[in-house]
Phi, psi and omega in degrees: 000132178254167183273065176244143184216146173234151180228078181289145173288133182288344184273311186238351181089350182286159178288140178263166175220159178284128181257111183297329179296318182266338186070027185221169170277135182232142177262119179289343185280307183246355180088356181297152172215156178214149182285159181263122177269119175243015184302322182274349183276147179287138180297146172311132188215156178280137177245151184290121181287313179300323176295319182296319181292318179301320183282347180083020183280159179083005185242024183066024181254163179283105175258194179298132186302332183282345184247346186231165179213157175260131188241140170270124190229161172239127183264129178284132182284347182267301189257347175085000177301139174257102188259131176261120179251139172283177184292343180260358189227064178277110188271153178258355178211158183290131182291345185273322186223008176068020178272129181300137180228158179255126186286153174062052178270353180171179178231153173225146176260126184219169174295137181290146173293142174274335185204160175222135175263110188290155170304133168240352174260132175286167178303318180299316183292323173294321177297319178293320179296318180293315181299319179296320177299313179300319177300338183270355179268087189296325181277358176286142178302143181292330179296324175292319180302314182294320181295320183288337182268358185287006175091014175299138183298143170273157176259119178268120185230137170270116186265143180281136181224148168256148163239145179228139169251147179197149165258133179242143170238122184232124172260136187222157170222152183182206179221144177254124183257130175246123179281149170212169185236143175235156177261125182228163177249131180234111182056043173085355183251141180280131182225153176258122182247136182275141175233156178232126181263116180257144171219148183289142182216157171213161182183186184226134178228155179224155176201153177245128183253139182233124176050062174284122192264131180231126175293128183258035180222150173250010185286335179231150175300137184301330184299331178287307184292325178299326183283349173284348177292156001278155170257143181275074183294346173295343178273005180300139177247159175302148181281118171228140187297345181303320180297339181269354183300121179089359177234167177262157175223132180271130167291140183294145176242358174255113183293162189303318183289321175297320180294326178291332177293318176297319179298323180295322175303318182288321179295321181299323178297323178288323184290318176304320180292321179296317181298315177301321175296321182286330175294318179073201183076191177269335178216158184221143175234129177249116181264330184215134175215121182239124183238138174249132181254139177215161181054046182279124175231166182218165169222149166254116183231165174242132182243146190265133177222133170271136183239151169218130175236115185244129171274122179225120182048047171089354183237145179266132176243132186240147179230139181236138182231126176301119181291002179241322186251340180085011176291135188241139165218161180172181181268153179212140172273163181245136176274118185298320187284331179292318180295317180296319182299318181295321182291314182297318178299317177303311182299317180298313178300320179294318178296320179295324177292318179296318175297324175294322178290327178292318179299318177306310186292323176296321180293338181280341183273000000 
């Protein structure tokens, strides 16, 4: 069995899609709609990370049938994204980079999603948010703004994420610095100079992490997707294929264990902040920090993103819109003539101010 599903309309037989405005399946042909039933689906739950590693899950290997599924995917030859399309939504290009792709190029076995955060913004609302964002990019070429606003469809994609929970215990050693000031003379003038008195310290900190979010895709730079946070993970629904009707979903390309390494980087930044707070004083130095992780759990979830990939003067520019909040991020070119105009205008303004100051000083004599 592969992860393919169809949702025929009971009224006319046409394929239905998930409508973010209604939160239901809607038929574009006859207007019929029906609610999504999730009563029999399991609620999003935390899974044991150590057990998953022992079972070899998350590595495109044949794992336990209850935890994995086989997906039919199309791999982009440019960015490497593995996109899952349903039978009613065969794309002709990659939603991430606008590269032509051939559908149905292979299958992968992966961990099943435990939850899905459904789209709540319609394509039109996302388009309006992106247009407003582009309008604030003064140095972007006007031609790109006009090209992006011509009504080209956005691609709705459910992006794969891992979330990790963990309890941490950290031992550290370092130094605590206390500032004090001395009076010195420099070139005959008295100055106060800051000095720091250091003393050795050591201690222990602990923290419980909940839902540390890691993008399970290499198709986009993390800086763009990180900027779409925060996500309202409290709105996660049990994973049922109905929410994916009419949309694409990317299969994860970052393995479970690799994802945990990224999660540890985010956790370590928080732990380092905790250690500095525990050290106290005016300044802190950390010489050694050892952390133990326990009770590690994970979830595989899908989050909604609207994508636009535009080819402009031979280069692809990508824009992403949070499918829940409308937050927009993306790449942008710079208009050379706009920058030159701004520089010239700045010089003119500076010259006018300088000329005004000179006239004022002449009038004072």
